[in-house]
Backbone as CSV, one residue per row, in Angstrom:
resi,resn,N_x,N_y,N_z,CA_x,CA_y,CA_z,C_x,C_y,C_z
1,UNK,-12.277,16.031,-19.143,-12.692,14.580,-19.027,-12.048,13.600,-17.522
2,UNK,-10.348,14.402,-18.269,-9.025,13.711,-17.571,-9.714,13.709,-16.479
3,UNK,-10.577,14.988,-15.965,-9.865,15.341,-14.691,-11.082,14.363,-14.148
4,UNK,-12.067,13.844,-14.408,-12.929,12.406,-14.210,-12.587,11.292,-13.687
5,UNK,-11.519,11.199,-14.358,-11.018,9.696,-14.654,-10.246,9.854,-13.201
6,UNK,-9.637,10.867,-13.254,-8.162,10.739,-11.995,-9.128,10.648,-10.216
7,UNK,-9.787,11.420,-10.570,-11.273,12.666,-9.439,-11.359,10.627,-9.033
8,UNK,-11.704,9.624,-9.336,-12.274,8.547,-9.485,-11.935,7.442,-9.315
9,UNK,-10.105,7.618,-10.070,-9.586,6.994,-9.812,-8.829,6.284,-8.294
10,UNK,-8.548,8.718,-8.194,-8.592,8.994,-5.654,-9.067,8.327,-5.585
11,UNK,-10.885,8.559,-5.513,-11.046,8.241,-4.585,-11.849,7.117,-4.743
12,UNK,-11.341,6.381,-6.168,-11.070,4.168,-4.940,-9.624,3.708,-4.719
13,UNK,-9.055,4.473,-5.322,-7.926,4.486,-4.491,-8.169,4.516,-2.878
14,UNK,-8.518,5.330,-2.702,-7.908,6.205,-1.022,-9.900,5.522,-0.138
15,UNK,-11.051,4.638,-1.082,-11.696,3.125,-0.374,-10.738,2.036,0.302
16,UNK,-10.324,2.213,-1.119,-8.921,0.498,-1.687,-8.262,0.261,0.138
17,UNK,-7.598,1.904,-0.260,-6.879,2.858,1.081,-7.403,2.182,2.869
18,UNK,-8.387,2.250,2.376,-9.074,1.930,3.905,-9.641,0.388,4.271
19,UNK,-10.416,-0.044,3.660,-10.372,-1.479,2.863,-8.730,-1.780,3.761
20,UNK,-7.435,-1.609,2.895,-6.441,-2.670,4.312,-6.391,-1.054,5.190
21,UNK,-6.776,-0.697,5.412,-6.784,-0.085,7.969,-7.987,-1.643,7.757
22,UNK,-8.448,-1.883,7.924,-9.375,-2.952,7.860,-8.901,-3.862,8.648
23,UNK,-8.439,-4.411,6.767,-8.323,-5.598,6.600,-6.593,-6.339,6.783
24,UNK,-6.094,-7.309,6.575,-4.239,-6.630,7.924,-3.522,-7.510,6.118
25,UNK,-4.397,-7.819,4.923,-3.194,-8.634,3.800,-3.897,-6.681,2.972
26,UNK,-4.320,-6.502,2.790,-4.807,-5.831,1.922,-4.166,-4.460,2.204
27,UNK,-2.623,-4.051,1.301,-2.179,-2.268,1.851,-2.428,-2.302,2.339
28,UNK,-2.335,-0.821,2.103,-2.735,0.313,2.852,-2.414,1.963,2.457
29,UNK,-0.636,1.786,2.537,-0.107,2.618,1.596,0.358,3.297,-0.353
30,UNK,0.156,1.852,-0.423,0.514,1.913,-1.855,-0.989,2.346,-2.883
31,UNK,-2.344,2.475,-2.192,-3.951,2.873,-2.361,-3.136,4.105,-1.878
32,UNK,-2.732,4.764,-1.104,-2.480,6.158,-0.666,-1.662,6.854,-1.732
33,UNK,-0.600,6.302,-2.076,0.071,7.417,-2.688,-0.233,6.957,-4.030
34,UNK,-1.065,6.166,-5.103,-2.234,5.702,-5.804,-2.174,7.567,-6.190
35,UNK,-3.702,7.111,-5.235,-4.613,8.154,-4.753,-4.120,9.813,-4.341
36,UNK,-2.880,10.125,-3.601,-1.938,11.802,-3.930,-1.736,11.544,-5.503
37,UNK,-1.606,10.324,-5.966,-1.200,10.858,-7.397,-2.804,12.062,-8.432
38,UNK,-3.354,10.296,-8.035,-4.551,10.368,-9.093,-5.110,11.800,-8.854
39,UNK,-5.190,12.690,-7.631,-5.716,13.756,-6.642,-4.694,15.574,-7.428
40,UNK,-3.735,14.938,-7.580,-2.792,16.105,-8.164,-2.484,16.053,-9.269
41,UNK,-3.549,15.362,-10.719,-4.405,15.581,-11.334,-5.097,14.964,-11.501
42,UNK,-5.489,15.629,-10.681,-7.646,15.820,-10.452,-7.701,17.678,-9.473
43,UNK,-7.256,17.042,-7.985,-8.119,18.248,-7.291,-7.044,18.081,-6.018
44,UNK,-6.405,19.653,-6.251,-5.086,20.559,-5.714,-5.623,19.726,-4.092
45,UNK,-6.944,20.627,-3.660,-7.378,20.912,-2.071,-7.829,18.841,-1.702
46,UNK,-8.465,17.374,-2.526,-8.554,17.245,-2.101,-6.559,16.221,-1.958
47,UNK,-5.722,16.428,-3.086,-4.394,15.776,-2.474,-4.234,16.522,-1.200
48,UNK,-4.087,18.200,-1.150,-3.332,18.810,0.472,-4.094,18.291,1.725
49,UNK,-5.860,17.591,1.372,-6.326,16.911,2.546,-5.669,15.582,2.621
50,UNK,-5.278,15.056,1.567,-4.728,13.094,2.136,-2.892,13.780,2.972
51,UNK,-2.995,14.793,1.836,-0.859,15.094,2.560,-1.151,15.571,3.726
52,UNK,-2.064,16.164,4.035,-1.811,16.863,5.423,-2.789,16.197,6.477
53,UNK,-3.147,14.880,6.455,-4.577,13.510,6.745,-3.009,13.682,8.118
54,UNK,-3.443,13.715,9.255,-3.206,13.115,10.221,-2.692,11.840,10.424
55,UNK,-3.377,11.057,10.228,-2.566,9.367,10.088,-2.192,8.692,8.524
56,UNK,-2.451,9.690,8.037,-1.893,8.608,5.870,-1.113,10.054,5.463
57,UNK,-0.589,11.382,5.649,0.048,12.100,5.376,1.695,12.220,5.125
58,UNK,2.582,11.700,6.487,3.811,11.690,6.936,4.322,9.986,6.668
59,UNK,3.004,9.316,5.678,3.086,8.287,4.533,3.536,8.386,3.206
60,UNK,2.819,9.470,2.772,3.202,10.043,1.469,3.789,10.939,1.698
61,UNK,4.154,11.711,2.896,5.360,12.537,2.269,6.776,12.102,2.392
62,UNK,6.712,11.200,4.052,7.972,9.895,3.428,8.662,9.613,1.616
63,UNK,7.549,9.051,1.477,7.838,7.804,-0.443,7.506,9.347,-1.325
64,UNK,7.510,10.518,-0.512,7.449,11.149,-2.529,8.546,12.173,-1.895
65,UNK,8.691,12.334,-0.888,10.488,13.076,-1.071,12.268,12.409,-0.444
66,UNK,11.315,10.882,-0.433,13.002,10.708,0.000,12.783,8.990,-0.440
67,UNK,11.332,8.611,-0.933,10.986,7.463,-1.463,11.546,6.542,0.253
68,UNK,10.959,6.905,1.125,11.360,5.923,2.442,9.837,5.089,2.630
69,UNK,10.055,4.371,3.447,9.746,4.169,4.252,9.607,4.037,5.197
70,UNK,8.554,4.012,6.664,8.661,3.888,8.493,9.489,2.534,8.851
71,UNK,10.232,2.104,9.432,10.223,0.922,9.419,8.625,0.387,10.450
72,UNK,7.856,0.896,11.047,6.614,-0.361,11.548,6.116,-0.383,10.572
73,UNK,6.322,0.391,9.751,5.190,-0.278,8.764,5.999,-1.292,7.259
74,UNK,7.767,-0.242,7.687,7.764,-2.594,7.296,8.044,-3.730,7.683
75,UNK,8.461,-3.072,9.067,7.887,-4.887,9.949,5.542,-5.280,9.394
76,UNK,5.495,-4.102,9.347,4.195,-4.347,9.496,3.661,-5.285,8.166
77,UNK,4.767,-5.286,7.557,3.750,-5.200,6.383,5.091,-6.706,5.454
78,UNK,5.505,-6.998,6.220,6.704,-8.605,6.144,6.084,-9.844,7.120
79,UNK,5.606,-8.754,7.677,4.999,-9.670,8.996,3.560,-10.200,8.728
80,UNK,2.729,-9.151,8.085,1.702,-10.327,7.195,1.805,-10.698,5.975
81,UNK,3.108,-10.525,5.139,3.440,-11.119,3.745,3.029,-12.744,4.337
82,UNK,4.219,-12.646,5.621,4.814,-14.245,6.193,2.867,-15.091,6.831
83,UNK,2.720,-14.261,7.728,1.638,-15.289,8.541,0.979,-15.259,7.307
84,UNK,0.446,-13.965,6.044,-0.847,-15.009,5.245,0.129,-15.791,3.801
85,UNK,1.634,-16.353,3.861,2.171,-17.793,3.808,2.159,-19.264,4.701
86,UNK,2.543,-18.713,6.157,1.579,-19.405,6.849,0.725,-20.330,6.691
87,UNK,-0.076,-19.344,7.405,-1.588,-19.436,6.950,-2.081,-19.860,5.804
88,UNK,-1.592,-20.495,4.965,-2.007,-20.401,3.518,-1.718,-22.097,3.614
89,UNK,-1.028,-22.467,3.983,0.020,-23.906,4.013,-0.430,-24.810,4.956
90,UNK,-0.846,-24.115,6.168,-1.435,-24.396,7.255,-2.708,-25.058,6.805
91,UNK,-3.374,-23.534,6.102,-4.763,-24.442,5.453,-4.466,-25.185,4.796
92,UNK,-3.171,-25.555,4.149,-3.175,-26.843,2.845,-4.020,-26.164,0.991
93,UNK,-2.788,-25.173,0.691,-2.716,-24.774,-0.442,-2.229,-25.716,-0.569
94,UNK,-2.569,-25.640,-2.079,-1.232,-26.941,-3.213,-0.252,-26.130,-3.893
95,UNK,0.450,-26.747,-3.846,1.758,-26.209,-3.808,2.061,-25.026,-5.029
96,UNK,1.980,-25.160,-6.301,1.643,-24.207,-7.352,1.198,-23.055,-6.423
97,UNK,0.196,-21.941,-5.621,0.508,-21.485,-5.076,0.470,-20.408,-3.455
98,UNK,0.958,-21.827,-3.432,2.630,-22.108,-2.093,3.449,-20.983,-3.215
99,UNK,3.624,-21.487,-4.263,5.259,-20.791,-4.654,4.676,-19.546,-5.116
100,UNK,3.669,-19.246,-6.075,3.531,-17.990,-6.528,3.257,-17.285,-5.501
101,UNK,3.070,-17.485,-3.983,3.041,-16.829,-3.443,3.985,-16.504,-2.531
102,UNK,4.879,-17.657,-2.140,5.999,-16.678,-1.996,7.021,-16.223,-3.278
103,UNK,7.340,-16.530,-3.992,7.716,-15.459,-5.498,7.464,-14.148,-5.246
104,UNK,6.079,-14.369,-5.306,5.555,-12.515,-5.082,5.303,-11.630,-4.057
105,UNK,5.654,-12.634,-2.839,5.545,-12.205,-1.699,6.933,-12.142,-0.991
106,UNK,7.960,-13.020,-1.821,9.125,-12.201,-0.724,9.985,-11.143,-2.115
107,UNK,9.114,-10.922,-3.194,9.588,-9.614,-3.977,9.231,-8.931,-3.558
108,UNK,7.432,-8.241,-3.093,7.818,-7.253,-2.642,8.116,-7.477,-0.941
109,UNK,8.399,-8.201,-0.850,9.153,-7.780,0.966,10.589,-7.664,0.520
110,UNK,11.004,-7.633,-0.433,12.509,-7.596,-1.146,12.207,-6.147,-1.224
111,UNK,11.310,-5.191,-2.039,11.374,-4.667,-2.398,10.750,-3.686,-1.414
112,UNK,9.976,-3.870,-0.349,10.007,-2.828,0.940,11.040,-2.676,2.002
113,UNK,12.077,-3.883,1.973,12.852,-3.970,3.352,13.552,-3.182,2.807
114,UNK,13.919,-2.747,1.204,15.353,-2.274,0.977,15.014,-0.529,0.433
115,UNK,13.684,-0.288,1.274,14.106,1.023,0.689,14.206,1.812,2.038
116,UNK,14.335,3.556,1.977,15.883,3.540,3.029,13.687,3.846,4.273
117,UNK,14.043,4.391,5.643,13.374,4.123,6.351,13.307,5.845,6.688
């Protein structure tokens, strides 16, 4: 039974990661990291497919081996967070929303930017 729960979690995370490819405000890599973990508990063959994927595999391997995030991914993540914050301000989001976004995205950006390249 646990195998099916992890398999479902893995494919759900892959789906969310693919949505993240299309929507710049949804992160891709964290969902793919969750998928790799879930597939490690449920389907070694599917995990191997994900790890060997030419587009997604390198980021997952970098994270698993060194806890690293590529410079390009860091730049993209921080830029998208800043863009969302500025867009929220321009669209007139309430102060409490901007404060919440600033705190959460600031923490996220700090984490991402302090990982090795």
